[in-house]
C-alpha positions, 0 to 999 in steps of 0.5 A: 506488503502492506501500506501504513495507514491501514486502509479498510478498503482499496477504495479508501487507499486510491482516494488517499493517494489521489488527494496526496496524503502520505502513504508508505509501503512496509513489509511484516517479513524479511523481504524489504519493502521497495523504495521505488518501482511496483509492487503488490500490497494487501489489506487490511493487516493481519489479524483482520482478513485480507479483503483486498489487493492492489498494485501500486507505484513507490517513489522514495518510499511513498505510494504515488499511484494505485494501478489496479 
């Protein structure tokens, strides 16, 4: 799973979620992204190499918390 917008670091993701920015989760593959609950995300997006991973909480398709 990935987040949109494409953050270069987990720190940038955490700051955006904390500031209340609109961050969504999507799946590039055949498995759907959750609309509610917890999931693991990674970034930045392909073709850049993944350099960070995080566990997030999603409510109505929007990331509301970065857990790790």
